[in-house]
VORONU-722813 format. One record per residue (C-alpha): residue in one letter; x, y, z; residue number from 1. Coordinates in steps of 0.001 Angstrom, whole numbers. Each point is the difference from the previous one (the first is absolute). Example, Ala and Ser with C-alpha at 12.3 -4.5 7.8 and 13.67 -1.06 7.14 Angstrom:
BEGIN
<node><aa>A</aa><X>12300</X><Y>-4500</Y><Z>7800</Z><i>1</i></node>
<node><aa>S</aa><X>1370</X><Y>3440</Y><Z>-660</Z><i>2</i></node>
***
This chain:
BEGIN
<node><aa>M</aa><X>5687</X><Y>54753</Y><Z>-22734</Z><i>1</i></node>
<node><aa>K</aa><X>3536</X><Y>-325</Y><Z>1316</Z><i>2</i></node>
<node><aa>N</aa><X>-1353</X><Y>-1231</Y><Z>3334</Z><i>3</i></node>
<node><aa>K</aa><X>-2117</X><Y>-2643</Y><Z>-1767</Z><i>4</i></node>
<node><aa>M</aa><X>2995</X><Y>-1185</Y><Z>-2061</Z><i>5</i></node>
<node><aa>L</aa><X>2157</X><Y>-104</Y><Z>3122</Z><i>6</i></node>
<node><aa>S</aa><X>-2647</X><Y>-1999</Y><Z>1872</Z><i>7</i></node>
<node><aa>L</aa><X>-303</X><Y>-2412</Y><Z>-2933</Z><i>8</i></node>
<node><aa>L</aa><X>3775</X><Y>-528</Y><Z>-152</Z><i>9</i></node>
<node><aa>I</aa><X>165</X><Y>-556</Y><Z>3743</Z><i>10</i></node>
<node><aa>G</aa><X>-2851</X><Y>-2530</Y><Z>-251</Z><i>11</i></node>
<node><aa>I</aa><X>1670</X><Y>-1908</Y><Z>-2834</Z><i>12</i></node>
<node><aa>S</aa><X>3281</X><Y>-40</Y><Z>1930</Z><i>13</i></node>
<node><aa>C</aa><X>-1723</X><Y>-1360</Y><Z>3107</Z><i>14</i></node>
<node><aa>I</aa><X>-1728</X><Y>-2743</Y><Z>-2000</Z><i>15</i></node>
<node><aa>A</aa><X>3259</X><Y>-958</Y><Z>-1712</Z><i>16</i></node>
<node><aa>Y</aa><X>1840</X><Y>-29</Y><Z>3327</Z><i>17</i></node>
<node><aa>T</aa><X>-2692</X><Y>-2127</Y><Z>1662</Z><i>18</i></node>
<node><aa>A</aa><X>-41</X><Y>-2482</Y><Z>-2899</Z><i>19</i></node>
<node><aa>N</aa><X>3778</X><Y>-253</Y><Z>119</Z><i>20</i></node>
<node><aa>A</aa><X>-57</X><Y>-457</Y><Z>3787</Z><i>21</i></node>
<node><aa>N</aa><X>-2496</X><Y>-2828</Y><Z>-338</Z><i>22</i></node>
<node><aa>E</aa><X>2034</X><Y>-1848</Y><Z>-2609</Z><i>23</i></node>
<node><aa>G</aa><X>1835</X><Y>-3181</Y><Z>870</Z><i>24</i></node>
<node><aa>F</aa><X>-308</X><Y>-2323</Y><Z>2959</Z><i>25</i></node>
<node><aa>Q</aa><X>-2115</X><Y>1332</Y><Z>2856</Z><i>26</i></node>
<node><aa>K</aa><X>-1324</X><Y>-1382</Y><Z>3267</Z><i>27</i></node>
<node><aa>G</aa><X>-3163</X><Y>-2058</Y><Z>-428</Z><i>28</i></node>
<node><aa>F</aa><X>-1740</X><Y>-3205</Y><Z>-1017</Z><i>29</i></node>
<node><aa>Y</aa><X>371</X><Y>-1682</Y><Z>-3372</Z><i>30</i></node>
<node><aa>A</aa><X>-1332</X><Y>-3039</Y><Z>-1882</Z><i>31</i></node>
<node><aa>G</aa><X>916</X><Y>-1735</Y><Z>-3213</Z><i>32</i></node>
<node><aa>V</aa><X>629</X><Y>-3106</Y><Z>-2075</Z><i>33</i></node>
<node><aa>S</aa><X>3097</X><Y>-1851</Y><Z>-1221</Z><i>34</i></node>
<node><aa>L</aa><X>476</X><Y>-2314</Y><Z>-2966</Z><i>35</i></node>
<node><aa>G</aa><X>2998</X><Y>-2120</Y><Z>-911</Z><i>36</i></node>
<node><aa>G</aa><X>1472</X><Y>-3454</Y><Z>444</Z><i>37</i></node>
<node><aa>S</aa><X>1156</X><Y>-2364</Y><Z>2729</Z><i>38</i></node>
<node><aa>S</aa><X>2125</X><Y>-3112</Y><Z>302</Z><i>39</i></node>
<node><aa>F</aa><X>-154</X><Y>-3039</Y><Z>2268</Z><i>40</i></node>
<node><aa>K</aa><X>3403</X><Y>-1233</Y><Z>1261</Z><i>41</i></node>
<node><aa>G</aa><X>1365</X><Y>-2326</Y><Z>2655</Z><i>42</i></node>
<node><aa>K</aa><X>618</X><Y>-3660</Y><Z>825</Z><i>43</i></node>
<node><aa>R</aa><X>-2416</X><Y>-2877</Y><Z>627</Z><i>44</i></node>
<node><aa>S</aa><X>-29</X><Y>-3683</Y><Z>955</Z><i>45</i></node>
<node><aa>D</aa><X>-3003</X><Y>-2312</Y><Z>-557</Z><i>46</i></node>
<node><aa>W</aa><X>-677</X><Y>-3539</Y><Z>1184</Z><i>47</i></node>
<node><aa>H</aa><X>-2872</X><Y>-2472</Y><Z>316</Z><i>48</i></node>
<node><aa>V</aa><X>-401</X><Y>-2668</Y><Z>2677</Z><i>49</i></node>
<node><aa>S</aa><X>-2551</X><Y>-2696</Y><Z>-856</Z><i>50</i></node>
<node><aa>N</aa><X>-2166</X><Y>-1763</Y><Z>2598</Z><i>51</i></node>
<node><aa>D</aa><X>2446</X><Y>-2941</Y><Z>108</Z><i>52</i></node>
<node><aa>G</aa><X>2924</X><Y>2310</Y><Z>845</Z><i>53</i></node>
<node><aa>T</aa><X>1579</X><Y>80</Y><Z>-3466</Z><i>54</i></node>
<node><aa>M</aa><X>1500</X><Y>3414</Y><Z>-778</Z><i>55</i></node>
<node><aa>F</aa><X>366</X><Y>1597</Y><Z>-3423</Z><i>56</i></node>
<node><aa>Q</aa><X>2323</X><Y>3019</Y><Z>-180</Z><i>57</i></node>
<node><aa>F</aa><X>-1448</X><Y>2269</Y><Z>-2703</Z><i>58</i></node>
<node><aa>S</aa><X>2651</X><Y>2721</Y><Z>342</Z><i>59</i></node>
<node><aa>K</aa><X>2825</X><Y>1036</Y><Z>2287</Z><i>60</i></node>
<node><aa>G</aa><X>1266</X><Y>3576</Y><Z>-7</Z><i>61</i></node>
<node><aa>A</aa><X>-1631</X><Y>721</Y><Z>-3358</Z><i>62</i></node>
<node><aa>S</aa><X>32</X><Y>3600</Y><Z>-1235</Z><i>63</i></node>
<node><aa>I</aa><X>-3297</X><Y>1899</Y><Z>-122</Z><i>64</i></node>
<node><aa>S</aa><X>-321</X><Y>2181</Y><Z>-3093</Z><i>65</i></node>
<node><aa>N</aa><X>-3065</X><Y>1714</Y><Z>-1457</Z><i>66</i></node>
<node><aa>T</aa><X>-1087</X><Y>3461</Y><Z>-1180</Z><i>67</i></node>
<node><aa>S</aa><X>-3362</X><Y>1741</Y><Z>-122</Z><i>68</i></node>
<node><aa>E</aa><X>-1675</X><Y>3365</Y><Z>-390</Z><i>69</i></node>
<node><aa>R</aa><X>-591</X><Y>1933</Y><Z>3245</Z><i>70</i></node>
<node><aa>G</aa><X>-2505</X><Y>2666</Y><Z>934</Z><i>71</i></node>
<node><aa>E</aa><X>-364</X><Y>2009</Y><Z>3203</Z><i>72</i></node>
<node><aa>A</aa><X>-2398</X><Y>2473</Y><Z>1598</Z><i>73</i></node>
<node><aa>F</aa><X>1403</X><Y>2146</Y><Z>2808</Z><i>74</i></node>
<node><aa>L</aa><X>-866</X><Y>2725</Y><Z>2500</Z><i>75</i></node>
<node><aa>G</aa><X>2459</X><Y>2046</Y><Z>2018</Z><i>76</i></node>
<node><aa>Y</aa><X>1035</X><Y>3199</Y><Z>1741</Z><i>77</i></node>
<node><aa>F</aa><X>3005</X><Y>2139</Y><Z>-981</Z><i>78</i></node>
<node><aa>L</aa><X>1835</X><Y>2279</Y><Z>2428</Z><i>79</i></node>
<node><aa>P</aa><X>2857</X><Y>2375</Y><Z>-993</Z><i>80</i></node>
<node><aa>F</aa><X>2415</X><Y>1112</Y><Z>2746</Z><i>81</i></node>
<node><aa>Y</aa><X>3408</X><Y>1581</Y><Z>522</Z><i>82</i></node>
<node><aa>Q</aa><X>-996</X><Y>3137</Y><Z>-1974</Z><i>83</i></node>
<node><aa>D</aa><X>-1731</X><Y>-2202</Y><Z>-2597</Z><i>84</i></node>
<node><aa>K</aa><X>3311</X><Y>-1570</Y><Z>-1036</Z><i>85</i></node>
<node><aa>L</aa><X>-941</X><Y>-3459</Y><Z>1291</Z><i>86</i></node>
<node><aa>G</aa><X>-3244</X><Y>-1934</Y><Z>-203</Z><i>87</i></node>
<node><aa>I</aa><X>-1553</X><Y>-3032</Y><Z>1619</Z><i>88</i></node>
<node><aa>S</aa><X>-3179</X><Y>-1836</Y><Z>-962</Z><i>89</i></node>
<node><aa>F</aa><X>-2022</X><Y>-2754</Y><Z>1625</Z><i>90</i></node>
<node><aa>E</aa><X>-1792</X><Y>-2221</Y><Z>-2497</Z><i>91</i></node>
<node><aa>G</aa><X>-2280</X><Y>-3029</Y><Z>-89</Z><i>92</i></node>
<node><aa>F</aa><X>-605</X><Y>-2079</Y><Z>-3127</Z><i>93</i></node>
<node><aa>Y</aa><X>-1938</X><Y>-2896</Y><Z>-1469</Z><i>94</i></node>
<node><aa>A</aa><X>1635</X><Y>-1920</Y><Z>-2875</Z><i>95</i></node>
<node><aa>F</aa><X>-977</X><Y>-2669</Y><Z>-2496</Z><i>96</i></node>
<node><aa>S</aa><X>2091</X><Y>-2244</Y><Z>-2271</Z><i>97</i></node>
<node><aa>S</aa><X>-26</X><Y>-3567</Y><Z>-1312</Z><i>98</i></node>
<node><aa>L</aa><X>3243</X><Y>-1645</Y><Z>1105</Z><i>99</i></node>
<node><aa>N</aa><X>261</X><Y>-3800</Y><Z>-86</Z><i>100</i></node>
<node><aa>H</aa><X>2642</X><Y>-2705</Y><Z>-312</Z><i>101</i></node>
<node><aa>R</aa><X>-449</X><Y>-3714</Y><Z>-756</Z><i>102</i></node>
<node><aa>I</aa><X>2130</X><Y>-3019</Y><Z>878</Z><i>103</i></node>
<node><aa>R</aa><X>-593</X><Y>-3191</Y><Z>-2011</Z><i>104</i></node>
<node><aa>H</aa><X>724</X><Y>-3518</Y><Z>1248</Z><i>105</i></node>
<node><aa>D</aa><X>-262</X><Y>-3116</Y><Z>-2180</Z><i>106</i></node>
<node><aa>L</aa><X>-1182</X><Y>-3231</Y><Z>1651</Z><i>107</i></node>
<node><aa>E</aa><X>480</X><Y>-3384</Y><Z>-1677</Z><i>108</i></node>
<node><aa>I</aa><X>-2495</X><Y>-2690</Y><Z>1046</Z><i>109</i></node>
<node><aa>Q</aa><X>1723</X><Y>-2656</Y><Z>-2099</Z><i>110</i></node>
<node><aa>P</aa><X>2518</X><Y>132</Y><Z>-2863</Z><i>111</i></node>
<node><aa>G</aa><X>-1431</X><Y>2206</Y><Z>-2743</Z><i>112</i></node>
<node><aa>I</aa><X>-3162</X><Y>913</Y><Z>1961</Z><i>113</i></node>
<node><aa>G</aa><X>-312</X><Y>2943</Y><Z>2330</Z><i>114</i></node>
<node><aa>F</aa><X>-1352</X><Y>3473</Y><Z>626</Z><i>115</i></node>
<node><aa>Y</aa><X>1201</X><Y>3280</Y><Z>1419</Z><i>116</i></node>
<node><aa>L</aa><X>-1002</X><Y>2374</Y><Z>2777</Z><i>117</i></node>
<node><aa>T</aa><X>500</X><Y>3755</Y><Z>288</Z><i>118</i></node>
<node><aa>E</aa><X>380</X><Y>2183</Y><Z>3059</Z><i>119</i></node>
<node><aa>R</aa><X>-1172</X><Y>3543</Y><Z>-817</Z><i>120</i></node>
<node><aa>L</aa><X>1037</X><Y>2872</Y><Z>2270</Z><i>121</i></node>
<node><aa>Q</aa><X>-1692</X><Y>3357</Y><Z>-578</Z><i>122</i></node>
<node><aa>T</aa><X>-818</X><Y>3408</Y><Z>1435</Z><i>123</i></node>
<node><aa>K</aa><X>-2439</X><Y>2550</Y><Z>-1401</Z><i>124</i></node>
<node><aa>R</aa><X>-985</X><Y>2582</Y><Z>2608</Z><i>125</i></node>
<node><aa>S</aa><X>1950</X><Y>1949</Y><Z>2597</Z><i>126</i></node>
<node><aa>F</aa><X>-237</X><Y>3078</Y><Z>2183</Z><i>127</i></node>
<node><aa>G</aa><X>2388</X><Y>1964</Y><Z>2136</Z><i>128</i></node>
<node><aa>G</aa><X>1372</X><Y>3297</Y><Z>1192</Z><i>129</i></node>
<node><aa>S</aa><X>3212</X><Y>1980</Y><Z>-183</Z><i>130</i></node>
<node><aa>F</aa><X>1633</X><Y>3303</Y><Z>695</Z><i>131</i></node>
<node><aa>R</aa><X>2095</X><Y>1897</Y><Z>-2545</Z><i>132</i></node>
<node><aa>L</aa><X>2752</X><Y>2396</Y><Z>1021</Z><i>133</i></node>
<node><aa>G</aa><X>2259</X><Y>2143</Y><Z>-2156</Z><i>134</i></node>
<node><aa>P</aa><X>946</X><Y>3424</Y><Z>-1403</Z><i>135</i></node>
<node><aa>I</aa><X>-2330</X><Y>2412</Y><Z>-1817</Z><i>136</i></node>
<node><aa>I</aa><X>1873</X><Y>1688</Y><Z>-2866</Z><i>137</i></node>
<node><aa>H</aa><X>-1278</X><Y>3328</Y><Z>-1393</Z><i>138</i></node>
<node><aa>K</aa><X>-3410</X><Y>-721</Y><Z>1560</Z><i>139</i></node>
<node><aa>K</aa><X>-950</X><Y>-2340</Y><Z>-2869</Z><i>140</i></node>
<node><aa>H</aa><X>2318</X><Y>-3015</Y><Z>299</Z><i>141</i></node>
<node><aa>F</aa><X>-136</X><Y>-2555</Y><Z>2811</Z><i>142</i></node>
<node><aa>I</aa><X>2504</X><Y>-2861</Y><Z>293</Z><i>143</i></node>
<node><aa>G</aa><X>-695</X><Y>-2350</Y><Z>2879</Z><i>144</i></node>
<node><aa>T</aa><X>880</X><Y>-3247</Y><Z>1709</Z><i>145</i></node>
<node><aa>I</aa><X>-2892</X><Y>-2423</Y><Z>513</Z><i>146</i></node>
<node><aa>L</aa><X>-240</X><Y>-2034</Y><Z>3219</Z><i>147</i></node>
<node><aa>G</aa><X>-3061</X><Y>-1997</Y><Z>1002</Z><i>148</i></node>
<node><aa>F</aa><X>-1768</X><Y>-3343</Y><Z>-159</Z><i>149</i></node>
<node><aa>E</aa><X>-2096</X><Y>-2011</Y><Z>-2458</Z><i>150</i></node>
<node><aa>S</aa><X>-2415</X><Y>-2772</Y><Z>975</Z><i>151</i></node>
<node><aa>A</aa><X>-847</X><Y>-2556</Y><Z>-2698</Z><i>152</i></node>
<node><aa>R</aa><X>-2045</X><Y>-3197</Y><Z>-136</Z><i>153</i></node>
<node><aa>F</aa><X>1956</X><Y>-2971</Y><Z>-1395</Z><i>154</i></node>
<node><aa>T</aa><X>-1881</X><Y>-3043</Y><Z>-1314</Z><i>155</i></node>
<node><aa>R</aa><X>1388</X><Y>-3455</Y><Z>-837</Z><i>156</i></node>
<node><aa>S</aa><X>-2122</X><Y>-2266</Y><Z>-2248</Z><i>157</i></node>
<node><aa>H</aa><X>581</X><Y>-3743</Y><Z>-404</Z><i>158</i></node>
<node><aa>E</aa><X>-1077</X><Y>-953</Y><Z>-3552</Z><i>159</i></node>
<node><aa>D</aa><X>288</X><Y>-2844</Y><Z>-2469</Z><i>160</i></node>
<node><aa>G</aa><X>1442</X><Y>399</Y><Z>-3484</Z><i>161</i></node>
<node><aa>V</aa><X>-3232</X><Y>1148</Y><Z>-1638</Z><i>162</i></node>
<node><aa>G</aa><X>-819</X><Y>2695</Y><Z>2570</Z><i>163</i></node>
<node><aa>K</aa><X>-2262</X><Y>-1961</Y><Z>2348</Z><i>164</i></node>
<node><aa>E</aa><X>414</X><Y>1489</Y><Z>3459</Z><i>165</i></node>
<node><aa>F</aa><X>210</X><Y>-2457</Y><Z>2900</Z><i>166</i></node>
<node><aa>H</aa><X>278</X><Y>2632</Y><Z>2709</Z><i>167</i></node>
<node><aa>K</aa><X>1486</X><Y>3381</Y><Z>801</Z><i>168</i></node>
<node><aa>V</aa><X>1153</X><Y>1847</Y><Z>3088</Z><i>169</i></node>
<node><aa>S</aa><X>669</X><Y>3715</Y><Z>634</Z><i>170</i></node>
<node><aa>K</aa><X>1798</X><Y>2216</Y><Z>2496</Z><i>171</i></node>
<node><aa>Q</aa><X>160</X><Y>3772</Y><Z>531</Z><i>172</i></node>
<node><aa>K</aa><X>3535</X><Y>1241</Y><Z>555</Z><i>173</i></node>
<node><aa>A</aa><X>1555</X><Y>3429</Y><Z>610</Z><i>174</i></node>
<node><aa>G</aa><X>3431</X><Y>936</Y><Z>-1288</Z><i>175</i></node>
<node><aa>F</aa><X>2410</X><Y>2939</Y><Z>215</Z><i>176</i></node>
<node><aa>Q</aa><X>-171</X><Y>2413</Y><Z>-2942</Z><i>177</i></node>
<node><aa>Y</aa><X>2666</X><Y>2478</Y><Z>-1077</Z><i>178</i></node>
<node><aa>G</aa><X>821</X><Y>1974</Y><Z>-3121</Z><i>179</i></node>
<node><aa>L</aa><X>335</X><Y>3380</Y><Z>-1709</Z><i>180</i></node>
<node><aa>T</aa><X>-2501</X><Y>2511</Y><Z>-1370</Z><i>181</i></node>
<node><aa>Y</aa><X>227</X><Y>3041</Y><Z>-2266</Z><i>182</i></node>
<node><aa>Q</aa><X>-2930</X><Y>2383</Y><Z>-433</Z><i>183</i></node>
<node><aa>Y</aa><X>-511</X><Y>3174</Y><Z>-2008</Z><i>184</i></node>
<node><aa>A</aa><X>-2723</X><Y>2547</Y><Z>809</Z><i>185</i></node>
<node><aa>W</aa><X>-1021</X><Y>1085</Y><Z>-3489</Z><i>186</i></node>
<node><aa>N</aa><X>-2825</X><Y>2328</Y><Z>1089</Z><i>187</i></node>
<node><aa>N</aa><X>-1623</X><Y>1253</Y><Z>3205</Z><i>188</i></node>
<node><aa>S</aa><X>-1991</X><Y>-3163</Y><Z>679</Z><i>189</i></node>
<node><aa>S</aa><X>1620</X><Y>-2886</Y><Z>-1901</Z><i>190</i></node>
<node><aa>S</aa><X>3289</X><Y>-1840</Y><Z>-9</Z><i>191</i></node>
<node><aa>I</aa><X>1466</X><Y>-2918</Y><Z>-1901</Z><i>192</i></node>
<node><aa>G</aa><X>2804</X><Y>-2289</Y><Z>1033</Z><i>193</i></node>
<node><aa>I</aa><X>1559</X><Y>-3427</Y><Z>117</Z><i>194</i></node>
<node><aa>D</aa><X>483</X><Y>-2553</Y><Z>2807</Z><i>195</i></node>
<node><aa>L</aa><X>2574</X><Y>-2787</Y><Z>126</Z><i>196</i></node>
<node><aa>K</aa><X>-744</X><Y>-2367</Y><Z>2924</Z><i>197</i></node>
<node><aa>Q</aa><X>867</X><Y>-3410</Y><Z>1396</Z><i>198</i></node>
<node><aa>T</aa><X>-1828</X><Y>-1917</Y><Z>2733</Z><i>199</i></node>
<node><aa>R</aa><X>1825</X><Y>-2802</Y><Z>1819</Z><i>200</i></node>
<node><aa>F</aa><X>-1957</X><Y>-2670</Y><Z>1868</Z><i>201</i></node>
<node><aa>S</aa><X>1357</X><Y>-2455</Y><Z>2558</Z><i>202</i></node>
<node><aa>S</aa><X>-241</X><Y>-3743</Y><Z>-614</Z><i>203</i></node>
<node><aa>M</aa><X>-3462</X><Y>-1533</Y><Z>145</Z><i>204</i></node>
<node><aa>T</aa><X>-1532</X><Y>-3465</Y><Z>-364</Z><i>205</i></node>
<node><aa>L</aa><X>-3276</X><Y>-977</Y><Z>-1667</Z><i>206</i></node>
<node><aa>S</aa><X>-1124</X><Y>-3561</Y><Z>745</Z><i>207</i></node>
<node><aa>K</aa><X>-3273</X><Y>-1893</Y><Z>-322</Z><i>208</i></node>
<node><aa>A</aa><X>-1300</X><Y>-3592</Y><Z>17</Z><i>209</i></node>
<node><aa>D</aa><X>-2289</X><Y>-1270</Y><Z>-2756</Z><i>210</i></node>
<node><aa>S</aa><X>-2922</X><Y>-2446</Y><Z>251</Z><i>211</i></node>
<node><aa>T</aa><X>2402</X><Y>-2983</Y><Z>171</Z><i>212</i></node>
<node><aa>S</aa><X>1947</X><Y>1576</Y><Z>2924</Z><i>213</i></node>
<node><aa>A</aa><X>2997</X><Y>626</Y><Z>-2263</Z><i>214</i></node>
<node><aa>I</aa><X>1735</X><Y>3279</Y><Z>875</Z><i>215</i></node>
<node><aa>T</aa><X>1467</X><Y>2428</Y><Z>-2545</Z><i>216</i></node>
<node><aa>T</aa><X>2346</X><Y>2710</Y><Z>1274</Z><i>217</i></node>
<node><aa>T</aa><X>1659</X><Y>3052</Y><Z>-1539</Z><i>218</i></node>
<node><aa>R</aa><X>2631</X><Y>2028</Y><Z>1841</Z><i>219</i></node>
<node><aa>F</aa><X>1119</X><Y>3236</Y><Z>-1615</Z><i>220</i></node>
<node><aa>K</aa><X>1591</X><Y>3401</Y><Z>587</Z><i>221</i></node>
<node><aa>P</aa><X>-1355</X><Y>2518</Y><Z>-2527</Z><i>222</i></node>
<node><aa>K</aa><X>775</X><Y>3520</Y><Z>-1172</Z><i>223</i></node>
<node><aa>I</aa><X>-2270</X><Y>2319</Y><Z>-1988</Z><i>224</i></node>
<node><aa>N</aa><X>1656</X><Y>2688</Y><Z>-2129</Z><i>225</i></node>
<node><aa>S</aa><X>-2026</X><Y>2778</Y><Z>-1594</Z><i>226</i></node>
<node><aa>L</aa><X>552</X><Y>2925</Y><Z>-2352</Z><i>227</i></node>
<node><aa>V</aa><X>-3010</X><Y>2296</Y><Z>-429</Z><i>228</i></node>
<node><aa>V</aa><X>-838</X><Y>3414</Y><Z>-1431</Z><i>229</i></node>
<node><aa>R</aa><X>-2301</X><Y>1998</Y><Z>2271</Z><i>230</i></node>
<node><aa>Y</aa><X>-2457</X><Y>2860</Y><Z>-378</Z><i>231</i></node>
<node><aa>T</aa><X>-931</X><Y>2006</Y><Z>3098</Z><i>232</i></node>
<node><aa>Y</aa><X>-2749</X><Y>2525</Y><Z>604</Z><i>233</i></node>
<node><aa>R</aa><X>796</X><Y>2280</Y><Z>2929</Z><i>234</i></node>
<node><aa>F</aa><X>-2770</X><Y>1480</Y><Z>2168</Z><i>235</i></node>
<node><aa>Y</aa><X>1765</X><Y>3301</Y><Z>774</Z><i>236</i></node>
***
């Protein structure tokens, strides 16, 4: 009987030790989702050159400002090192939002009679990759620096005052992303956390001629800021 009790105690101790050893951040793949918000910032200038050479300056150095929800799906690989005191992860993501900013310009045909045009700049989808590096504290806390890139498609629409679209033009652009992350491993396979990120894009120009050969141009230098809460399932 004593031998059976001793064997049972040893077995329970081994199980408890193994469970404790497997707690926290371990080497392996993970996947998850993030939900939060994003903001659209930067500067823009818009102008229109008609087929007779007349130029209308819609905006010059105007501030871009808009906010939207943001969602992400991600997949990555986490690797502890330096006696499991530091960690690094490599992660790819796909994100969606609904960021847009409009510039309005009033045109007067004759005194008291006129109409207005809007130039709408928007971005909805993006993808990218990053690595995260930082300390692991008590096996369950990870605080990291985010460095990577984000590629987004920017679209400029030339519209009249009631929403009729004359034309639009798009461009895919990659920017440099950086930020901070905190994650907590709350059981053996799941973790929750928060990301604070900013992506900076270099200047770009979107320009297109309409059916009358008039050319509308937008030059801008955007930033996308995001704050998201993330849930991760770890395949350890």
